[in-house]
N, C-alpha and C positions, 0 to 999 in steps of 0.2 A: 737202177736200183737206189738205194740213198744212200748217198756217201757220208765221211766221216764228219763234213762241216754240216750235213742238214742233220744228222743225228745231234750233234753237239746243240745246231739249233733248235730242234726239238725240246731237247731237254732242258734246256735254258727256257724255252716259252714256257713248258711245263712247272719250272720251279718258279718262274712269276707269277703264273696263273693262281699256283696254290698260295703264295702266301699273299698276295694280293686279294683272293677271295675270303681266307682266313680273317685278314684287317679289315677289310669291307662287313663283315658279319659281324665284329667286333664294334665297329665304327656306326654301322648303319642301323644295328639292332635299338640303340636308345634314339639315335635321330628319328627312325621310324616310327618308334611309340609315342615320341613327343608329337609327331607331325599327326598323326591318327588320333590324338586325344588332347591337344590344345585348343583352344580358343584366343590364341593370340593373334594380334593384328598382323604380327610378321609371318603366320603361318604363310601367306600368298608368298611372300618374296623368299622364305626358304624353300619354299615347292619349286619355284623357280628355277633359284641357284640349283637345287639338285637336279632338276631337267635338264639344264642347259647344255649338257654335253650329248644330249640326245639330236639336238637339232645345230650346234657350234660345229663348222669343221673341224679335224681332228689337227688339222696344222694348227690353228686358229690355237686353240689349247695349248697345243706344243709349245707353239712360239711364246705365249705370253707366260708358258712354266719357263721355259727357255730364261728367258729375262730374269724370272723372279728368284730362280734356282742358281743360276748363275754368280760366277764369283764377283760381278760388280750390282748383283740383285740385291733387294734388301735381306731376302733369306741367306744366300750363296755369302753375302757379304759377312753376315753374322757369322756363318760358320768357318768360314776362312778365320776371321778373327779369331773365333775359338779354339782354330787349329786343327779344324775338322774339314774332310774333304767334300768341296761343293757337289752335289749331285748329278747333275748332267753327265752323262756318257759314264754313269756306273750302274750297276746291278740295283742300288737303292734308288736311284733315279727314276728306272724302269717300273717299280713296286709303286714309289708314289704318285707315277703319271699315270698307271693303271688303275691305281683306286680311285684317282678323282675323275676317270673319264668313265670309268664301270660302274661309279657311284648310281645312278638313278637304275640299274640291272639290279641293283640289291635291295636299295631302300623302297622304291615303287611295290614290289610285292609282299615285301614284310608290312609296310605301312595298309595296303590293302586288308591284308590277314589280320592285325591289330585291328583294324577299323570293323571287322565284321564280327569281334567279339564284343557281345551287348555288354551294357553296363549293369544289368540284372545277374550276368554270371560274376560280374567282379562284385557287384554287392552281396550276395550268397556267399562269395568266399570271406568277405568282411565280416559277414555274423557268423560265420563260422570260427573267428578270430585269426585268421591269416593275416600277416603283415603284407607291406605292398613287396617286398621280397621272396617271400613265400608264394604270395598270388601267383607272382610272375614266372617264378621257376617252375609251379605246381599246376599251375591252370593256364595262363597265357601262352607259354613255350608250347605245351603239347597240342592245345589248340590251334595252334599257328604253325604247326610242323609242314604242312604243305607248301606255306609261303615260304617257310626258311629251305626249303629243298629246291623249291623254285626259284628263289634268290640265289642261290649257293650253285647252282647248275648255269643262269645267266651270267654270273658274276666270273664266272670261270671260262666259260665259252667265248662272251664277248673278250675277255682278256687275251685270251688263245688267236682271238681273230685280228686284234687290233692292228694299224699299220702306220699311220700317220702321227700319232701323240708319239709312240715307242722310235720312229727314227728321227722325230726332232730332238727328243729329251735324251736317246739311249746312242743314237748314232748308229752306226753299221760296223762295230768291230767284232772279230770272230770269238767266239768262247766267252764274250764279256757283255755284250749286249746285242748281239746278231739274234735275233729271235727269228720263228719260222717263216713269218710274213716277210721280213727284211730280205730272209734267204731266197724266199720265191721270186723276189722284185731282181735279186742278184742273177738269177737263170734266167731269166725273160731278159736281162739287159745283156748278159751273155751268149743270147741265142742257144741256150741248152735247154730247151723244150721238154726233152724230155727228162729231165731231172725235175723241172719245174711240174710235170704233170703228175709225178709220183708224190712230190711234197703237198702239193697242191689237192692231188685226189685223195689223200691219207685226211686232209684236215675236211674236205668235202664228206667225207664218210663219219667225221666227226661230228662236225655239223649238222647232218640229217640223223645221226643215231640222238644226240642232245632234243632235237625238237619231237622226235618220234616218243622220246621218253616224256617229253614235258606234256605234249597233246596226247600220248597213249595211253600214260600211267597216272601220272599226277592229276591230271584234268578229268578222272574217273573217281577220283576220290573227292569227298566234300570239302568246300573250304576251311568250315569249321565243325566241329562234330560237337553234338551234343552232350550238354556236361552230367555224368555220372553223380 
């Protein structure tokens, strides 16, 4: 069965994934909207930067984040001068790393949902004297609801399963930065295969449930519903 350390790691994983998903939706929504609508020559560069974690080894991203956020790095050095604690090996560091690594899993579904909304829909809202903010909250968000659900589920699930980045930036501190994926590694390293099975099996069921929800429920809905 699950030990107290396993439950602590699962709870910490849930906290990191929940906060990271909330931040990803807040930051990813305007970014995805801009990418879906802009004709800027920098669009390709921005798309490549957002998608970079999909092909970059997690340890590479974690290594450069460690250098950037560490006490001798530009961000970590500035935080030290301001009297703040550098982010590596802290809960905040885990959240920042998770946001960056899970960024494409949130931005890309939102970008696809926004791109599917035609210009005619936005022009019709404008003819009804709806302002940009009113149009976005009253028209765009309801039409892009499946994209938001997909982005939230993928962002949360991907953060739960991350190992390389969180180990590099968070380390393996019990109750502070030791998440579920790191705890499984600890069990395997100690040849505690029964405990590893319990924890890994739980995450396997979780991952299958997420995919079943995505492909069995959300995919049966239209990406964009007709405007009434």
